[in-house]
Structure formats: structure tokens, C-alpha cells
N, C-alpha and C positions, 0 to 999 in steps of 0.2 A: 680787227675785222668786225664788221657789224652787218646784220641782216636788215631787211626792211620790215619783217614781221617780228614783233616783240610781244611779251605776255600782256594780255588785256585783263584788267581788273574791274572793268565797268559792268560786267555781267556775271552770271553764274552758269555753270554747266546745265543745270535744270532749265533755266530760262532760255538758254540757247536751243536746247532740245525742243522746248515748247514753241519757240519762234520758228524753228525749222519745220516742225509739224504743221503749224498754221500756214507757212509759206507753200506747202504742198497739198493743202486740204481743199477739197472741192474742185470746181472748174478753174482752170488756169493755175499758173505757178508764179509766186512772187520771187522772180529771179534776183531782184535787187537785195532782198533780205538774205538770200542764200549767199550771195556775193559778199555782202557786208560781214556776215559771220565768219565765213571760211577764210577770208583774206585778212582778218584782224585777230585771229587766234593762232597761237603757236601750234606746232605739230602735236605736242603733248596735250594741249587743250582740245584740239580737234579729235584726238583719239579718245579722250575722256568723254567727249560729246557722243562719239559712236557707241561707246560702251553703255552710257546712260540712256541713250535713245532706245537701244534694244531692251534695256531694263524697264523703261517707262512705257513703251508702246508695244513691246513684243515683236518688233520688226527691225530688220537691218536698215540702217541709214543708207548704206550703199545701194541696197535694192530699191529703196524708196526713191533715191535720186535717179537710178536707172530707169524707173518708170515715168519720171517727170521730165528728164533732160535728155539731150541728144548730142551727137556729133562731138566736136572738139570741146565744147563747153562741158559735156559730160566727162570726157577723158581728163580734163584739167581738174574737175572737182574730185574725181576718183583718185587722182594722183595726190591730192591734198589730204586724203583721209586714210592713207596707209603708212605704216612705219617705214622709215627711210631705208632700212636693209631690204625690204620687200620691193620698194620702188626701184632701187638700184639693181636688184637682182633681175627684175623684169626688163630694165633698160639694158643690162648686160646681155640678156637673152636676145633682145631685139638687135643689138649691135652685132652679135654673132650671126643671127639669122639673115641680116642684111649685108654681111661681110663688111662691116665698118670698123676696122682696127683702131682708128683714131678715137672713136667714141668709146670703145671698150677700154682702151688704155687710159683715157681721160677719167673714166669712172674709178678704176682700181688704183690709180696713182693719187696719193694724198690720203688714202684710207689708213686708219690705224689697223694693227693686227686683229683687234677684236672686231672692228667693223667688217674686215674681210671675212672673218669667221662667220659672223652673223649673216652676211650676204650670201656666202656659200651654203650655209645651212638652209636658208629659205629657198635658194635656187634648187637644191636637191628635193625639198619638200614640194615645191611648186611644179617642177618639170620632170621629176622622177629620174633625174640623171645629174651627174656632177657637172659643174661648169667647166672643169678641166677636160672632161670627156667631150663636151660640145665644142670647146675651144680646139681640141685636137682634130676635130672633124670639119673645121671651117674650110671653106673652099676659096680659092682665088686670093689667098694671103700667104705670105712667106713663112717658112719654118723658123726664120729668125725672129719674127714677130711673136710667133707662138711660144718660142723658148723664153722670150722676155716676159710675156704675160704669165706664163706658167710659174716662173720664179717669183714674180710679184705676188701671185695668188697663194703661194705657200704661207704668206703671212708671218715671215720670220724677221721682219725689220727690227733693228735695234731702236728702242724707243727711249733710251736714256737722254735726259736733257743736257748732259755733260758733253762738251765738244773737246776732243783731243786734237789740239792744233798740230802736233807732230804727225798724227795719223792722217789728218786732212791733207797735209802737204804730201805725204807718202802716196795717198790715194790719187791726188792730182797728177803726180809724176807717173803713177802706174797707168793712168788714162792716156797720158801722152806717149809713154813707151809702147803701149799696146797699139796705138795708132788709130786716129779717128776713122780712117778708111776701112778699119776692121770692126767697126761697131756691130755687135750682134752676130758676128760670124763665128769662126772657130775659137776665137779667144773669148772666154767667159767673163773676163774682167769687167766689162761694161755692165752686163746684165746683173752680175753679182753685186757690184757697188750700188747701182741704181735701185736694186730691189731689197738690199739688206741694211744699208747704212741709214741712220736717222735722217729725217728731212732737214733738220737744223745743220747737221754735219755736212750733208751734201751741198747746201748753200755755201758753206765755207770752202768746200772742195772746188766748186765752180769758180769761186773768186780767186782761190790760189792757182787754179789752172790758168786763169787770165793773167795773173801777175807773173807766173813762171814762163808762160809761152807767148805773152803779149797778144793774145787773141781770145775772144770770148768763145766759150764752148759751143754756144748756139751758132755762131758764125762758122765754126769748124764743121759742124754738122751740115750746115747749108752748102758749104763749099765742097765737102767730100762725099756727100750722100745725095740721093735723089729718090723721087717717087715715094712709095709706102714707107721705106726705111727712114727717110728724112722726116716725114710727117710724124711717124710714131715716136722717134727719139726726141724730136723737138717738143712733142706733146709731153713726154715724161719730164724733160728738163724744165719746161715752162710751168707745168703744173706743180713742180717742186719749188721753183724759184719765184715765179710771179703768177700764181693761179688766177688772180682777178683779171690781170691783163690778158692772159691766155683765153679765159672764158669770155671776156668782152670781145676779143677778136673772133672767137667761135660764133658768138651771137651775131656779129656783123656779117659773117659769111653766110649764116643761116638765113638772114633776112634780106641781104643785098641781092639785087638782080631780080630775075623773074621767079616768082614763087617763093614760099617760105617753108622750111622744114619744120612743121609744127611739132612733130614728135621730139626733135632735139630742143626746140624752144621751150616746150613744157618741161622737159627733163632739167634743163639748166635753171630755169626760173624757180621751179619748186624745190629742187635739190639745194640751191644756194640761198633760198629766201631767208633762212635764219643763220646763215654762216657769213657771207660776205657780199650779198647782192648790192648793197649800197656802194661798196668800192667798185664792183663790176660796172655799175651805172656810170660812175665817175670816169673809169678807164675807157668805157665805151664813148663817152663824150669827147675824150682826148683823141680817140682814133678817127672820129668822124664829125662832120659839121652838125648832123642831126643827133638828137639824144635817143636813148633807147625807148623812151616813152613815145617820141615822135614816130619812130620806126614801127612800134606796135600799133599805133593809131592808124598808120597808113597801110600796114600789111595784114591786119586781122580785122574781124568784124563781129558785130552782135554781142551777145552775153559773154562769149569767149574772150573777146577783146576787153570787155569791161572787167572781167575777173583778172586777166593778166595785168591790166593797168592798176587794179586795186592792190595786187601783190607787189608789183614793182614800185608803186607809189611815186 
């Protein structure tokens, strides 16, 4: 897996700070310079810039940007200069506030135990409440979804790289015996397996499920479930099995048709920019005649569009 943003060795943190200061000095703002720096530095490099900017000029880079930029361009730049656990905690809070179970489960599925811990810690610091408390108070979502999310948020996933082939076959059979039509209901088998087995192990479980039952587990979910339950469990399975294909499809839904969900677009592009955005772009092209770049060009505008395109490359 490869991101579109890689470490840049052509400049120094001090020079980047100086260039950003010049870009925001006097009348007018050099948006091109801001875009060039932020889209070509890794998150760690951007955080170093923020630290040194404060040290060099006695002012917060975030506040300086807030005074110079606006709208979606500002939101995107702010997303680029915060640690990933903070970004994802804020996105989780937004998903809860907008009653978007798919977005929330998308965020927490795929995280390591430590990443979940870091995200939960920042969530408590930022919103003065635990994410579990907010999740429990979500309206218009099923108790089944809440149970699944709560188990994942415990952060007790087995992270051993060793795959027990016998256990994988046993898990696949347990999934079948429990019954797909009982996903997330009284039987805790599905939630426990999806939340506590390692990601590598679960990929093997899904394959053994197909071999044992002659049907893909995703197809079982589609045939036996509907509505929110289908969407949530497909998201979990797909984020474990084929995350880049899932996120490519999510991006297509975000931008296809009338209007673009810019909040979700920013979340995925920034979040995956150093993880697997290159593969997401490739999967996006396989799903649709137009490329991700072409969609961004037609669905966004101004400096916001320019920065998105610079990240996506």
C-alpha cells in the first residue's frame, strides 16, 4: 500500500516556515505557496512545521491560516496540520452528530488497538465526554450497530501476525452456524469475531467461509440483511478485506450525482494520503469511466480544488 504524499527532502522545516510566513505577509495571500508546501510534506513534517512556526514567530500557524483563508480551503488546510488521532476523533464526533453509522464504523475498523486508544483519549480531551457515551446516545440508529461499535472501541483485537488455520476454519463454521440472518442480534458471535480477531486472520476466515459454504460472506450479508445493518456489516467486512476498493466506492458515492459531501471527501483524502490513496485512485478508475482527479476537477473549485488535486496527485 502506498500513499500519494511521501517525505520531501528538498527543503528544511525552517525554510518552509519562512516561506509560509512570507505567503501570508502583507496584503493578499500566496495560496499557491501554501498549497505547494502542505501537499508535499508528510504529516510528521507538517507537524514539525507547526511546532517550529510557533517557535520562530511566536504565533500559531493554525491561527495564521484561519486569518488568511476561508471556507473549504481553510477546513482542508486545518485537517492537514493536526495529528491523525485528532482528525479521526473529530470525524467520529461528526459521524455521531450527523447519525452516520457507516462513516463511524469506517473510521474505527482498520485501526490498531493503540490507534483506537489514542483517538479515544483525544476525543475525551476535546469533547469532555467519552466516545462510548456519545455513541450510546446516538439517535435513529439501531442498538445492534451500537453494540458492534462498542465492542470494536474496546481495542482488544488480537494483533499477532500468526494465523491459526484451524482456528480460522472453526471461526468460519461458527459464522455459518450462527446464521447470517442473525448478524448483530442476540448472538454475539459476529460482533466478537469481527472486533477481536486480527485483520489477517479475518481475511482467512472470510475465504474459508466462501470455500465451506460456496458463497462469499459479502453476498450473504446482501441477501440476508437490509438497510443500516447491511451497510454497517458490509463496511466492516470490506474495510478488513479490501479497504481501498471500499473507500474508492465511498468516494464515488460522495461525488456522484447532485452535490458533493465535502466533509467526507476531505476525511478520506487526508486520512489515506500516506496510507493507500494511490491504490484508492486505481480502484476508483476501475469502478468508473472518470478518474478521481476528473471528479475532483468537476465537483470542486478554487484553491480548495487545487489543494485536493495536489494531494491526490
